[in-house]
Structure formats: C-alpha cells, structure tokens
C-alpha positions in Angstrom: 0.0 0.0 0.0 1.5 3.4 -1.0 2.4 5.8 1.8 0.4 9.1 1.8 2.5 12.0 2.9 1.3 15.5 3.9 1.5 16.8 0.4 -0.8 14.1 -0.9 -3.3 14.6 2.0 -3.4 18.3 1.4 -4.2 17.8 -2.3 -6.9 15.3 -1.5 -8.4 17.8 1.0 -8.4 20.6 -1.5 -10.2 18.4 -4.1 -12.8 17.3 -1.6 -13.4 21.0 -0.6 -13.8 21.9 -4.2 -16.2 19.1 -4.9 -18.5 19.5 -1.8 -17.9 23.0 -0.5 -17.0 24.0 3.0 -20.6 24.3 4.2 -21.7 20.9 3.0 -18.6 19.3 4.5 -19.5 20.7 7.9 -23.0 19.2 7.6 -21.7 15.9 6.4 -19.3 15.8 9.4 -22.1 16.6 11.8 -24.3 13.9 10.4 -21.4 11.4 10.5 -20.8 12.2 14.2 -24.5 11.7 15.0 -24.5 8.4 13.2 -21.4 7.1 15.1 -22.9 8.3 18.4 -26.2 6.5 17.7 -24.3 3.3 16.6 -22.3 3.3 19.9 -25.5 3.9 21.9 -27.1 0.9 20.1 -24.1 -1.3 21.0 -24.4 -0.4 24.7 -28.2 -1.1 24.9 -29.3 -4.6 26.0 -30.3 -6.8 23.1 -33.9 -6.5 22.0 -34.6 -3.2 23.8 -35.6 -0.4 21.6 -36.3 3.3 22.1 -39.9 2.9 21.3 -40.2 0.2 24.0 -38.6 2.5 26.6 -41.1 5.3 25.8 -44.1 2.9 26.0 -43.2 2.0 29.6 
C-alpha cells in the first residue's frame, strides 16, 4: 500500500473541498458524528430493547 505524505493529503483535502464546498462538509461531518454516536449507543443497549419500548413504559 502506498504511503500518503502530507502533500498528498493536502491535495486530497483541496479536491474534496472543491467538490463538496465548506458548508456541506460541515453538515456531512455533523451527520457522521451523529450516526457514530447512535451506533455506539445501540451497541451499549441490552439486546432486544428499543427506544420505542422504553417510551411505552
């Protein structure tokens, strides 16, 4: 696997910013963080227990 140095990473970052724009990248990052947080929360819940079941009680 080729080694990615700082120059290559900067070039990739510039291309991504050009394609998506700064505002959209912030929104994508926020949604990704929320998804990861929900995934971790789901891993920590007991099996078979759901948010809708908790609210019904």
